[in-house]
TORKOL-4160 file (C-alpha; in steps of 0.2 Angstrom, whole numbers, padded with zeros to 4 digits, m for minus):
341
<pt num="1" X="0114" Y="m0114" Z="m0888"/>
<pt num="2" X="0108" Y="m0129" Z="m0899"/>
<pt num="3" X="0090" Y="m0126" Z="m0891"/>
<pt num="4" X="0091" Y="m0108" Z="m0895"/>
<pt num="5" X="0098" Y="m0112" Z="m0914"/>
<pt num="6" X="0082" Y="m0125" Z="m0915"/>
<pt num="7" X="0069" Y="m0112" Z="m0908"/>
<pt num="8" X="0076" Y="m0098" Z="m0921"/>
<pt num="9" X="0075" Y="m0110" Z="m0937"/>
<pt num="10" X="0058" Y="m0116" Z="m0932"/>
<pt num="11" X="0052" Y="m0097" Z="m0931"/>
<pt num="12" X="0060" Y="m0093" Z="m0948"/>
<pt num="13" X="0052" Y="m0108" Z="m0955"/>
<pt num="14" X="0036" Y="m0104" Z="m0948"/>
<pt num="15" X="0039" Y="m0086" Z="m0955"/>
<pt num="16" X="0043" Y="m0093" Z="m0971"/>
<pt num="17" X="0028" Y="m0103" Z="m0972"/>
<pt num="18" X="0018" Y="m0089" Z="m0968"/>
<pt num="19" X="0025" Y="m0079" Z="m0981"/>
<pt num="20" X="0022" Y="m0093" Z="m0995"/>
<pt num="21" X="0004" Y="m0095" Z="m0990"/>
<pt num="22" X="0002" Y="m0077" Z="m0990"/>
<pt num="23" X="0008" Y="m0075" Z="m1007"/>
<pt num="24" X="m0001" Y="m0090" Z="m1015"/>
<pt num="25" X="m0017" Y="m0084" Z="m1005"/>
<pt num="26" X="m0015" Y="m0068" Z="m1014"/>
<pt num="27" X="m0012" Y="m0074" Z="m1031"/>
<pt num="28" X="m0023" Y="m0090" Z="m1034"/>
<pt num="29" X="m0014" Y="m0106" Z="m1043"/>
<pt num="30" X="m0017" Y="m0104" Z="m1062"/>
<pt num="31" X="m0011" Y="m0117" Z="m1076"/>
<pt num="32" X="m0009" Y="m0110" Z="m1093"/>
<pt num="33" X="m0006" Y="m0123" Z="m1107"/>
<pt num="34" X="0001" Y="m0117" Z="m1123"/>
<pt num="35" X="m0004" Y="m0128" Z="m1138"/>
<pt num="36" X="0009" Y="m0125" Z="m1152"/>
<pt num="37" X="0023" Y="m0120" Z="m1140"/>
<pt num="38" X="0037" Y="m0125" Z="m1150"/>
<pt num="39" X="0032" Y="m0114" Z="m1165"/>
<pt num="40" X="0037" Y="m0097" Z="m1171"/>
<pt num="41" X="0023" Y="m0088" Z="m1161"/>
<pt num="42" X="0024" Y="m0102" Z="m1147"/>
<pt num="43" X="0041" Y="m0100" Z="m1140"/>
<pt num="44" X="0040" Y="m0081" Z="m1138"/>
<pt num="45" X="0024" Y="m0083" Z="m1130"/>
<pt num="46" X="0030" Y="m0096" Z="m1119"/>
<pt num="47" X="0044" Y="m0085" Z="m1113"/>
<pt num="48" X="0031" Y="m0070" Z="m1111"/>
<pt num="49" X="0020" Y="m0082" Z="m1100"/>
<pt num="50" X="0034" Y="m0088" Z="m1090"/>
<pt num="51" X="0037" Y="m0070" Z="m1084"/>
<pt num="52" X="0018" Y="m0067" Z="m1081"/>
<pt num="53" X="0017" Y="m0067" Z="m1061"/>
<pt num="54" X="m0001" Y="m0074" Z="m1062"/>
<pt num="55" X="0004" Y="m0090" Z="m1070"/>
<pt num="56" X="0008" Y="m0105" Z="m1056"/>
<pt num="57" X="0010" Y="m0118" Z="m1070"/>
<pt num="58" X="0015" Y="m0117" Z="m1088"/>
<pt num="59" X="0012" Y="m0132" Z="m1098"/>
<pt num="60" X="0020" Y="m0132" Z="m1115"/>
<pt num="61" X="0013" Y="m0143" Z="m1129"/>
<pt num="62" X="0018" Y="m0148" Z="m1147"/>
<pt num="63" X="0021" Y="m0161" Z="m1160"/>
<pt num="64" X="0041" Y="m0160" Z="m1159"/>
<pt num="65" X="0054" Y="m0149" Z="m1149"/>
<pt num="66" X="0044" Y="m0145" Z="m1134"/>
<pt num="67" X="0056" Y="m0153" Z="m1120"/>
<pt num="68" X="0070" Y="m0140" Z="m1127"/>
<pt num="69" X="0058" Y="m0126" Z="m1125"/>
<pt num="70" X="0053" Y="m0131" Z="m1109"/>
<pt num="71" X="0070" Y="m0134" Z="m1103"/>
<pt num="72" X="0076" Y="m0117" Z="m1109"/>
<pt num="73" X="0061" Y="m0107" Z="m1101"/>
<pt num="74" X="0061" Y="m0117" Z="m1086"/>
<pt num="75" X="0077" Y="m0111" Z="m1081"/>
<pt num="76" X="0070" Y="m0092" Z="m1079"/>
<pt num="77" X="0068" Y="m0087" Z="m1061"/>
<pt num="78" X="0050" Y="m0084" Z="m1061"/>
<pt num="79" X="0035" Y="m0091" Z="m1050"/>
<pt num="80" X="0028" Y="m0105" Z="m1064"/>
<pt num="81" X="0033" Y="m0122" Z="m1065"/>
<pt num="82" X="0036" Y="m0127" Z="m1084"/>
<pt num="83" X="0033" Y="m0143" Z="m1091"/>
<pt num="84" X="0035" Y="m0149" Z="m1109"/>
<pt num="85" X="0024" Y="m0161" Z="m1118"/>
<pt num="86" X="0027" Y="m0169" Z="m1135"/>
<pt num="87" X="0017" Y="m0178" Z="m1146"/>
<pt num="88" X="m0003" Y="m0185" Z="m1146"/>
<pt num="89" X="0000" Y="m0197" Z="m1131"/>
<pt num="90" X="0004" Y="m0182" Z="m1120"/>
<pt num="91" X="m0009" Y="m0169" Z="m1126"/>
<pt num="92" X="m0021" Y="m0176" Z="m1111"/>
<pt num="93" X="m0007" Y="m0172" Z="m1097"/>
<pt num="94" X="m0003" Y="m0156" Z="m1105"/>
<pt num="95" X="m0022" Y="m0151" Z="m1104"/>
<pt num="96" X="m0028" Y="m0158" Z="m1087"/>
<pt num="97" X="m0031" Y="m0145" Z="m1074"/>
<pt num="98" X="m0029" Y="m0130" Z="m1086"/>
<pt num="99" X="m0038" Y="m0114" Z="m1082"/>
<pt num="100" X="m0032" Y="m0105" Z="m1098"/>
<pt num="101" X="m0027" Y="m0113" Z="m1115"/>
<pt num="102" X="m0019" Y="m0103" Z="m1128"/>
<pt num="103" X="m0018" Y="m0110" Z="m1147"/>
<pt num="104" X="m0005" Y="m0104" Z="m1158"/>
<pt num="105" X="m0003" Y="m0120" Z="m1167"/>
<pt num="106" X="m0003" Y="m0122" Z="m1185"/>
<pt num="107" X="0007" Y="m0117" Z="m1201"/>
<pt num="108" X="0012" Y="m0098" Z="m1203"/>
<pt num="109" X="0007" Y="m0088" Z="m1219"/>
<pt num="110" X="0020" Y="m0087" Z="m1233"/>
<pt num="111" X="0021" Y="m0072" Z="m1246"/>
<pt num="112" X="0006" Y="m0074" Z="m1259"/>
<pt num="113" X="m0004" Y="m0084" Z="m1246"/>
<pt num="114" X="m0020" Y="m0078" Z="m1240"/>
<pt num="115" X="m0027" Y="m0081" Z="m1224"/>
<pt num="116" X="m0040" Y="m0093" Z="m1233"/>
<pt num="117" X="m0024" Y="m0104" Z="m1240"/>
<pt num="118" X="m0020" Y="m0109" Z="m1223"/>
<pt num="119" X="m0037" Y="m0115" Z="m1219"/>
<pt num="120" X="m0037" Y="m0133" Z="m1223"/>
<pt num="121" X="m0021" Y="m0137" Z="m1213"/>
<pt num="122" X="m0026" Y="m0126" Z="m1198"/>
<pt num="123" X="m0043" Y="m0131" Z="m1197"/>
<pt num="124" X="m0040" Y="m0149" Z="m1195"/>
<pt num="125" X="m0027" Y="m0145" Z="m1181"/>
<pt num="126" X="m0038" Y="m0135" Z="m1172"/>
<pt num="127" X="m0052" Y="m0147" Z="m1173"/>
<pt num="128" X="m0041" Y="m0160" Z="m1165"/>
<pt num="129" X="m0035" Y="m0150" Z="m1151"/>
<pt num="130" X="m0052" Y="m0144" Z="m1148"/>
<pt num="131" X="m0058" Y="m0161" Z="m1146"/>
<pt num="132" X="m0046" Y="m0164" Z="m1132"/>
<pt num="133" X="m0050" Y="m0148" Z="m1124"/>
<pt num="134" X="m0067" Y="m0153" Z="m1122"/>
<pt num="135" X="m0062" Y="m0169" Z="m1116"/>
<pt num="136" X="m0047" Y="m0165" Z="m1103"/>
<pt num="137" X="m0051" Y="m0147" Z="m1097"/>
<pt num="138" X="m0069" Y="m0143" Z="m1104"/>
<pt num="139" X="m0070" Y="m0128" Z="m1092"/>
<pt num="140" X="m0054" Y="m0118" Z="m1097"/>
<pt num="141" X="m0053" Y="m0101" Z="m1105"/>
<pt num="142" X="m0048" Y="m0105" Z="m1125"/>
<pt num="143" X="m0039" Y="m0091" Z="m1133"/>
<pt num="144" X="m0037" Y="m0094" Z="m1151"/>
<pt num="145" X="m0023" Y="m0088" Z="m1162"/>
<pt num="146" X="m0022" Y="m0100" Z="m1174"/>
<pt num="147" X="m0028" Y="m0091" Z="m1192"/>
<pt num="148" X="m0039" Y="m0090" Z="m1201"/>
<pt num="149" X="m0048" Y="m0084" Z="m1183"/>
<pt num="150" X="m0063" Y="m0078" Z="m1192"/>
<pt num="151" X="m0066" Y="m0097" Z="m1196"/>
<pt num="152" X="m0056" Y="m0106" Z="m1182"/>
<pt num="153" X="m0066" Y="m0098" Z="m1167"/>
<pt num="154" X="m0083" Y="m0105" Z="m1176"/>
<pt num="155" X="m0075" Y="m0122" Z="m1179"/>
<pt num="156" X="m0070" Y="m0123" Z="m1160"/>
<pt num="157" X="m0088" Y="m0118" Z="m1156"/>
<pt num="158" X="m0096" Y="m0132" Z="m1166"/>
<pt num="159" X="m0082" Y="m0145" Z="m1159"/>
<pt num="160" X="m0087" Y="m0140" Z="m1141"/>
<pt num="161" X="m0105" Y="m0142" Z="m1145"/>
<pt num="162" X="m0104" Y="m0159" Z="m1152"/>
<pt num="163" X="m0095" Y="m0163" Z="m1136"/>
<pt num="164" X="m0109" Y="m0155" Z="m1127"/>
<pt num="165" X="m0096" Y="m0144" Z="m1117"/>
<pt num="166" X="m0098" Y="m0127" Z="m1127"/>
<pt num="167" X="m0098" Y="m0112" Z="m1116"/>
<pt num="168" X="m0098" Y="m0096" Z="m1127"/>
<pt num="169" X="m0091" Y="m0086" Z="m1113"/>
<pt num="170" X="m0075" Y="m0096" Z="m1113"/>
<pt num="171" X="m0071" Y="m0096" Z="m1131"/>
<pt num="172" X="m0059" Y="m0081" Z="m1137"/>
<pt num="173" X="m0052" Y="m0076" Z="m1154"/>
<pt num="174" X="m0037" Y="m0066" Z="m1150"/>
<pt num="175" X="m0039" Y="m0049" Z="m1161"/>
<pt num="176" X="m0026" Y="m0040" Z="m1149"/>
<pt num="177" X="m0012" Y="m0038" Z="m1162"/>
<pt num="178" X="m0024" Y="m0027" Z="m1173"/>
<pt num="179" X="m0027" Y="m0018" Z="m1158"/>
<pt num="180" X="m0008" Y="m0016" Z="m1153"/>
<pt num="181" X="m0005" Y="m0010" Z="m1173"/>
<pt num="182" X="m0018" Y="0001" Z="m1172"/>
<pt num="183" X="m0012" Y="0011" Z="m1157"/>
<pt num="184" X="0006" Y="0011" Z="m1164"/>
<pt num="185" X="0001" Y="0017" Z="m1180"/>
<pt num="186" X="m0013" Y="0030" Z="m1173"/>
<pt num="187" X="0002" Y="0036" Z="m1161"/>
<pt num="188" X="0014" Y="0039" Z="m1174"/>
<pt num="189" X="0002" Y="0050" Z="m1184"/>
<pt num="190" X="m0006" Y="0059" Z="m1170"/>
<pt num="191" X="0012" Y="0062" Z="m1162"/>
<pt num="192" X="0005" Y="0056" Z="m1144"/>
<pt num="193" X="0014" Y="0044" Z="m1133"/>
<pt num="194" X="0009" Y="0027" Z="m1138"/>
<pt num="195" X="0006" Y="0021" Z="m1120"/>
<pt num="196" X="m0007" Y="0033" Z="m1118"/>
<pt num="197" X="m0017" Y="0028" Z="m1134"/>
<pt num="198" X="m0032" Y="0016" Z="m1135"/>
<pt num="199" X="m0041" Y="0011" Z="m1151"/>
<pt num="200" X="m0055" Y="0000" Z="m1151"/>
<pt num="201" X="m0054" Y="m0013" Z="m1167"/>
<pt num="202" X="m0070" Y="m0021" Z="m1171"/>
<pt num="203" X="m0077" Y="m0035" Z="m1184"/>
<pt num="204" X="m0065" Y="m0049" Z="m1187"/>
<pt num="205" X="m0046" Y="m0054" Z="m1190"/>
<pt num="206" X="m0041" Y="m0052" Z="m1209"/>
<pt num="207" X="m0040" Y="m0039" Z="m1220"/>
<pt num="208" X="m0056" Y="m0028" Z="m1224"/>
<pt num="209" X="m0065" Y="m0038" Z="m1208"/>
<pt num="210" X="m0052" Y="m0029" Z="m1196"/>
<pt num="211" X="m0060" Y="m0012" Z="m1193"/>
<pt num="212" X="m0051" Y="0000" Z="m1181"/>
<pt num="213" X="m0063" Y="0014" Z="m1175"/>
<pt num="214" X="m0051" Y="0028" Z="m1174"/>
<pt num="215" X="m0065" Y="0040" Z="m1172"/>
<pt num="216" X="m0066" Y="0033" Z="m1153"/>
<pt num="217" X="m0047" Y="0033" Z="m1151"/>
<pt num="218" X="m0041" Y="0043" Z="m1135"/>
<pt num="219" X="m0032" Y="0054" Z="m1135"/>
<pt num="220" X="m0041" Y="0062" Z="m1148"/>
<pt num="221" X="m0032" Y="0070" Z="m1163"/>
<pt num="222" X="m0037" Y="0080" Z="m1178"/>
<pt num="223" X="m0031" Y="0069" Z="m1192"/>
<pt num="224" X="m0038" Y="0072" Z="m1209"/>
<pt num="225" X="m0050" Y="0059" Z="m1218"/>
<pt num="226" X="m0036" Y="0053" Z="m1229"/>
<pt num="227" X="m0025" Y="0049" Z="m1216"/>
<pt num="228" X="m0037" Y="0039" Z="m1206"/>
<pt num="229" X="m0041" Y="0029" Z="m1222"/>
<pt num="230" X="m0023" Y="0026" Z="m1224"/>
<pt num="231" X="m0021" Y="0021" Z="m1205"/>
<pt num="232" X="m0036" Y="0009" Z="m1207"/>
<pt num="233" X="m0028" Y="0000" Z="m1223"/>
<pt num="234" X="m0012" Y="0000" Z="m1215"/>
<pt num="235" X="m0020" Y="m0010" Z="m1198"/>
<pt num="236" X="m0030" Y="m0021" Z="m1210"/>
<pt num="237" X="m0013" Y="m0026" Z="m1220"/>
<pt num="238" X="m0002" Y="m0026" Z="m1205"/>
<pt num="239" X="0000" Y="m0045" Z="m1206"/>
<pt num="240" X="0005" Y="m0044" Z="m1226"/>
<pt num="241" X="0017" Y="m0029" Z="m1221"/>
<pt num="242" X="0027" Y="m0041" Z="m1210"/>
<pt num="243" X="0026" Y="m0057" Z="m1221"/>
<pt num="244" X="0033" Y="m0046" Z="m1236"/>
<pt num="245" X="0047" Y="m0038" Z="m1224"/>
<pt num="246" X="0052" Y="m0056" Z="m1219"/>
<pt num="247" X="0054" Y="m0061" Z="m1237"/>
<pt num="248" X="0047" Y="m0077" Z="m1236"/>
<pt num="249" X="0055" Y="m0081" Z="m1220"/>
<pt num="250" X="0039" Y="m0081" Z="m1209"/>
<pt num="251" X="0025" Y="m0071" Z="m1203"/>
<pt num="252" X="0020" Y="m0059" Z="m1188"/>
<pt num="253" X="0026" Y="m0071" Z="m1173"/>
<pt num="254" X="0034" Y="m0059" Z="m1160"/>
<pt num="255" X="0022" Y="m0046" Z="m1161"/>
<pt num="256" X="0008" Y="m0059" Z="m1162"/>
<pt num="257" X="0016" Y="m0067" Z="m1147"/>
<pt num="258" X="0016" Y="m0050" Z="m1137"/>
<pt num="259" X="m0003" Y="m0047" Z="m1142"/>
<pt num="260" X="m0007" Y="m0065" Z="m1137"/>
<pt num="261" X="0003" Y="m0063" Z="m1119"/>
<pt num="262" X="m0007" Y="m0047" Z="m1116"/>
<pt num="263" X="m0024" Y="m0054" Z="m1119"/>
<pt num="264" X="m0019" Y="m0070" Z="m1110"/>
<pt num="265" X="m0015" Y="m0058" Z="m1094"/>
<pt num="266" X="m0031" Y="m0049" Z="m1096"/>
<pt num="267" X="m0040" Y="m0066" Z="m1096"/>
<pt num="268" X="m0031" Y="m0071" Z="m1080"/>
<pt num="269" X="m0035" Y="m0055" Z="m1071"/>
<pt num="270" X="m0054" Y="m0057" Z="m1075"/>
<pt num="271" X="m0053" Y="m0075" Z="m1067"/>
<pt num="272" X="m0045" Y="m0068" Z="m1052"/>
<pt num="273" X="m0058" Y="m0056" Z="m1050"/>
<pt num="274" X="m0050" Y="m0040" Z="m1055"/>
<pt num="275" X="m0064" Y="m0028" Z="m1060"/>
<pt num="276" X="m0066" Y="m0018" Z="m1076"/>
<pt num="277" X="m0055" Y="m0028" Z="m1087"/>
<pt num="278" X="m0061" Y="m0022" Z="m1104"/>
<pt num="279" X="m0052" Y="m0029" Z="m1121"/>
<pt num="280" X="m0058" Y="m0030" Z="m1138"/>
<pt num="281" X="m0060" Y="m0050" Z="m1144"/>
<pt num="282" X="m0069" Y="m0059" Z="m1157"/>
<pt num="283" X="m0083" Y="m0069" Z="m1147"/>
<pt num="284" X="m0100" Y="m0076" Z="m1150"/>
<pt num="285" X="m0110" Y="m0061" Z="m1151"/>
<pt num="286" X="m0128" Y="m0054" Z="m1154"/>
<pt num="287" X="m0121" Y="m0035" Z="m1157"/>
<pt num="288" X="m0123" Y="m0037" Z="m1175"/>
<pt num="289" X="m0133" Y="m0051" Z="m1186"/>
<pt num="290" X="m0117" Y="m0062" Z="m1187"/>
<pt num="291" X="m0115" Y="m0076" Z="m1174"/>
<pt num="292" X="m0096" Y="m0071" Z="m1170"/>
<pt num="293" X="m0089" Y="m0054" Z="m1170"/>
<pt num="294" X="m0074" Y="m0044" Z="m1162"/>
<pt num="295" X="m0079" Y="m0030" Z="m1151"/>
<pt num="296" X="m0075" Y="m0023" Z="m1132"/>
<pt num="297" X="m0078" Y="m0037" Z="m1121"/>
<pt num="298" X="m0077" Y="m0035" Z="m1100"/>
<pt num="299" X="m0069" Y="m0050" Z="m1095"/>
<pt num="300" X="m0072" Y="m0059" Z="m1078"/>
<pt num="301" X="m0072" Y="m0074" Z="m1067"/>
<pt num="302" X="m0083" Y="m0085" Z="m1080"/>
<pt num="303" X="m0074" Y="m0077" Z="m1097"/>
<pt num="304" X="m0085" Y="m0064" Z="m1105"/>
<pt num="305" X="m0096" Y="m0055" Z="m1093"/>
<pt num="306" X="m0102" Y="m0042" Z="m1105"/>
<pt num="307" X="m0100" Y="m0039" Z="m1124"/>
<pt num="308" X="m0100" Y="m0020" Z="m1124"/>
<pt num="309" X="m0110" Y="m0011" Z="m1139"/>
<pt num="310" X="m0101" Y="m0002" Z="m1154"/>
<pt num="311" X="m0103" Y="0015" Z="m1148"/>
<pt num="312" X="m0104" Y="0030" Z="m1160"/>
<pt num="313" X="m0096" Y="0026" Z="m1177"/>
<pt num="314" X="m0091" Y="0040" Z="m1190"/>
<pt num="315" X="m0098" Y="0038" Z="m1207"/>
<pt num="316" X="m0082" Y="0030" Z="m1213"/>
<pt num="317" X="m0083" Y="0017" Z="m1200"/>
<pt num="318" X="m0101" Y="0013" Z="m1202"/>
<pt num="319" X="m0098" Y="0010" Z="m1222"/>
<pt num="320" X="m0083" Y="m0001" Z="m1217"/>
<pt num="321" X="m0094" Y="m0011" Z="m1204"/>
<pt num="322" X="m0107" Y="m0014" Z="m1218"/>
<pt num="323" X="m0092" Y="m0019" Z="m1231"/>
<pt num="324" X="m0085" Y="m0032" Z="m1219"/>
<pt num="325" X="m0100" Y="m0042" Z="m1215"/>
<pt num="326" X="m0102" Y="m0052" Z="m1231"/>
<pt num="327" X="m0084" Y="m0059" Z="m1229"/>
<pt num="328" X="m0085" Y="m0061" Z="m1211"/>
<pt num="329" X="m0100" Y="m0071" Z="m1213"/>
<pt num="330" X="m0093" Y="m0082" Z="m1227"/>
<pt num="331" X="m0078" Y="m0087" Z="m1216"/>
<pt num="332" X="m0089" Y="m0090" Z="m1201"/>
<pt num="333" X="m0100" Y="m0101" Z="m1212"/>
<pt num="334" X="m0085" Y="m0110" Z="m1220"/>
<pt num="335" X="m0079" Y="m0114" Z="m1202"/>
<pt num="336" X="m0096" Y="m0122" Z="m1197"/>
<pt num="337" X="m0095" Y="m0132" Z="m1212"/>
<pt num="338" X="m0079" Y="m0138" Z="m1211"/>
<pt num="339" X="m0082" Y="m0143" Z="m1192"/>
<pt num="340" X="m0098" Y="m0153" Z="m1198"/>
<pt num="341" X="m0090" Y="m0162" Z="m1212"/>
């Protein structure tokens, strides 16, 4: 009887080991670090990344309050192990071995604040964090959420160049929220199910630099020029709409966390070799004369596999493209200048 139990238990142990090996074999181990994990975007983003089965290790970093966020999120019964790291002394441990680093760190917009008003505070934070990334996980993909993205991505690029660790295929400005908004607003006007909608958004990630290409939206709807102009304006002003609706109590944190989690998931799928993962992102680019530009990007095992061209634009979109270039150029130059001060 006892021998029989032993045989049974050893065979069930073998089966369980096989199952474990099979499951870990089919989905690679992936460490994701969130820098700014205790903030307004960071907390819901931590929750959403904890729910992602592609994540095996979730590292939550901030200057304060991270142990509490990690304890809370860590009780959720999903695959990833969660560890919270707090303060400069623990940044190295938070980053070591990361495959993907997501940066929502920084201060949020307040009413009357432009994204430029945020610049000096957030630019300094990004500069310090990127210096640490170059040192402790130089081969990780970096998803930049900290605003103003039009400037913080060029800052990150310059910091990585100085460290001799820059790989343009691994640095992304997360513009997914512009796509999420464009899809939502378009679906409402076109009266189509939002889950079926796709709208590319190009340019940058602030005001007039955000250019949704509704002429390429699917499914196509016969919307008037006035409606398309209004949809474009609403997409460009989506952040301001939320700041004003929250009446001084915050900015777009929940929808931004959702968009950040969507883009992070796409990056992880690309790393894992899933074919044809295409998302819009603000990356180093030769599509226009500007050194950084948001457009459709094919993601893969090295990050950016291909920056796709813009496709056919309507006359309204062509005008919008020319109008956004001076502002985007100025934001890029501002970031480069700050990084090299």
